[in-house]
C-alpha positions in Angstrom: 47.2 158.4 -137.3 47.1 158.3 -133.5 48.8 161.0 -131.4 49.5 161.4 -127.7 47.6 164.7 -127.3 43.9 164.6 -128.2 43.1 166.8 -131.1 40.0 167.2 -133.2 40.1 166.0 -136.9 37.3 166.0 -139.4 37.2 162.7 -141.3 34.2 163.0 -143.6 33.0 166.0 -145.6 29.9 166.7 -147.7 31.0 168.6 -150.8 34.3 169.4 -149.2 32.7 172.2 -147.2 30.3 170.6 -144.6 31.8 168.4 -141.9 29.8 165.2 -141.2 32.2 163.1 -139.0 35.2 163.8 -136.8 37.5 161.8 -134.5 39.8 162.2 -131.5 43.3 161.6 -132.8 44.4 159.9 -129.6 41.5 157.4 -129.2 41.0 154.6 -131.7 37.2 154.4 -131.1 36.2 158.0 -130.5 34.1 159.2 -133.5 31.6 162.0 -133.6 28.9 162.0 -136.3 26.2 164.3 -137.6 22.9 162.6 -138.1 22.5 163.7 -141.7 20.9 161.1 -144.0 21.8 162.9 -147.2 18.1 163.2 -148.3 17.5 166.7 -149.6 14.3 168.4 -148.5 14.3 170.7 -151.5 16.7 171.5 -154.3 17.6 174.7 -152.5 18.4 173.1 -149.1 22.0 173.3 -148.0 23.1 172.2 -144.5 24.7 174.9 -142.4 28.5 174.3 -142.1 28.9 176.3 -138.9 26.2 174.5 -137.0 27.5 171.1 -138.0 31.1 172.1 -137.0 29.9 173.5 -133.6 28.0 170.2 -133.0 31.1 168.1 -133.7 33.3 170.3 -131.6 30.9 170.2 -128.7 30.9 166.4 -128.8 34.7 166.4 -128.9 34.9 168.8 -126.0 32.6 166.6 -123.9 34.8 163.5 -124.9 38.0 165.3 -123.8 36.4 166.3 -120.5 35.2 162.8 -119.8 38.2 160.8 -121.0 41.3 163.0 -121.2 41.2 165.1 -118.0 43.4 164.1 -115.0 40.5 162.9 -112.8 39.1 160.8 -115.6 42.5 159.3 -116.4 43.2 158.6 -112.7 39.8 156.9 -112.3 40.4 154.7 -115.3 43.9 153.8 -114.0 42.4 152.9 -110.6 39.7 150.7 -112.2 42.4 148.9 -114.3 44.4 148.1 -111.2 41.4 146.3 -109.6 
């Protein structure tokens, strides 16, 4: 579901607790992924949820700064007019 305001939404989870992928709700192509292959190093290895969430949120924050801020929107509009 696309919204006017950009928001962060997790789209793929590992065991319903660890976020692996997220998206910007206002952009159809903006997806943020964790490079987790699913291969387990040991039977006791468990990825850290907080670290994965922070990585995805940082990627989303960068996306918002580059795409959804007023200067970025104005620059894209000027490029579209040319």
